[in-house]
C-alpha positions as CSV (number, residue, x, y, z in Angstrom):
1,X,-0.1,0.0,0.1
2,X,1.2,3.2,-0.9
3,X,1.5,6.0,1.8
4,X,2.6,9.5,1.2
5,X,2.4,11.6,5.0
6,X,3.4,15.3,5.1
7,X,4.0,16.8,7.8
8,X,5.2,20.4,9.3
9,X,3.3,23.4,7.6
10,X,2.0,26.1,9.6
11,X,1.1,30.1,9.4
12,X,4.2,32.0,9.5
13,X,5.0,35.4,8.4
14,X,6.8,36.7,5.7
15,X,10.5,36.0,5.5
16,X,10.1,33.2,7.9
17,X,11.0,29.6,7.6
18,X,9.7,26.0,7.9
19,X,10.6,22.8,7.7
20,X,8.4,19.8,5.9
21,X,8.8,16.1,6.0
22,X,7.3,13.9,4.0
23,X,7.4,10.1,5.1
24,X,7.1,7.8,2.2
25,X,6.4,3.9,1.9
26,X,9.7,2.3,1.2
27,X,8.6,0.3,-1.7
28,X,8.1,3.8,-3.5
29,X,10.7,5.6,-1.7
30,X,13.9,3.7,-2.9
31,X,13.6,3.2,-6.3
32,X,12.5,6.8,-7.2
33,X,13.3,10.5,-7.5
34,X,11.2,12.2,-4.8
35,X,9.5,15.6,-5.0
36,X,7.5,18.5,-3.5
37,X,4.4,19.9,-5.1
38,X,2.0,22.5,-4.6
39,X,-1.5,23.7,-4.8
40,X,-2.5,27.3,-4.1
41,X,-6.2,27.9,-3.8
42,X,-7.9,27.6,-7.6
43,X,-4.7,26.9,-9.0
44,X,-3.5,23.8,-10.4
45,X,-1.0,21.8,-8.5
46,X,2.9,22.5,-9.5
47,X,6.4,21.4,-9.2
48,X,8.4,23.0,-6.3
49,X,11.7,20.7,-5.9
50,X,12.9,17.4,-6.6
51,X,15.8,14.9,-5.4
52,X,17.6,11.8,-7.0
53,X,18.1,8.9,-5.7
54,X,21.8,9.9,-5.7
55,X,20.5,13.3,-4.0
56,X,20.5,15.6,-6.3
57,X,18.1,18.4,-6.1
58,X,16.2,20.5,-9.0
59,X,13.8,23.7,-8.3
60,X,11.3,25.7,-9.8
61,X,13.3,28.9,-10.6
62,X,10.9,30.9,-8.1
63,X,12.0,28.9,-5.0
64,X,15.9,28.9,-6.1
65,X,17.9,30.0,-3.1
66,X,15.3,29.7,-0.9
67,X,14.0,26.3,-0.4
68,X,16.7,22.8,0.1
69,X,15.5,19.5,-0.7
70,X,16.7,16.4,0.6
71,X,16.2,12.9,1.5
72,X,17.0,10.6,4.7
73,X,17.3,7.0,2.6
74,X,17.4,5.5,5.7
75,X,13.9,6.5,7.4
76,X,12.1,6.9,3.9
77,X,11.9,10.4,4.4
78,X,12.1,13.7,2.3
79,X,12.6,17.2,3.6
80,X,11.9,20.5,2.4
81,X,13.3,23.3,4.2
82,X,11.8,26.7,3.2
83,X,13.1,30.1,4.0
84,X,12.5,33.5,2.9
85,X,9.1,32.7,2.7
86,X,6.6,34.8,0.7
87,X,3.2,35.2,0.6
88,X,3.1,33.8,-3.1
89,X,4.4,30.5,-1.6
90,X,0.9,30.2,0.4
91,X,-0.3,26.4,-0.7
92,X,-1.1,23.2,0.4
93,X,2.2,21.0,-0.1
94,X,2.5,17.5,-0.7
95,X,5.3,15.4,-1.8
96,X,5.2,12.3,-4.2
97,X,8.0,10.4,-6.5
98,X,8.7,12.0,-9.8
99,X,6.9,11.3,-12.3
100,X,4.4,11.0,-10.2
101,X,2.9,8.1,-9.1
102,X,0.4,6.0,-11.6
103,X,-2.3,5.6,-10.9
104,X,-2.3,9.4,-9.2
105,X,-2.0,8.8,-5.5
106,X,-1.6,11.4,-3.1
107,X,-1.2,12.0,1.1
108,X,-3.3,14.7,2.7
109,X,-0.8,17.7,2.3
110,X,0.3,19.7,4.4
111,X,-1.1,23.8,4.5
112,X,1.5,26.2,4.3
113,X,0.0,29.7,5.3
114,X,2.9,32.9,4.6
115,X,1.2,36.1,5.7
116,X,2.5,40.0,4.4
């Protein structure tokens, strides 16, 4: 059974920091690049960052230099450290494989709200 459990969201002022965690089933974590995605109200879900099995990261342009993705292969967990947060970062954040699991499977996500 595929499991993706995100945690760590919250309310923070602009310029603040938050750290997200995602515990994934070992069956999907070990063999895949892992990523973070987000969905803001009224918008489509979008890619935020990924990390390969070997630990190489990649980011969407708008978060480069502010967000850091990492993974702990022993714990089947992927992290997202978010610094210098902006109101436009407000969204529900999800983790998943990259590319995403087929058929589509998502966790409950974790809400990040950045106040101006």
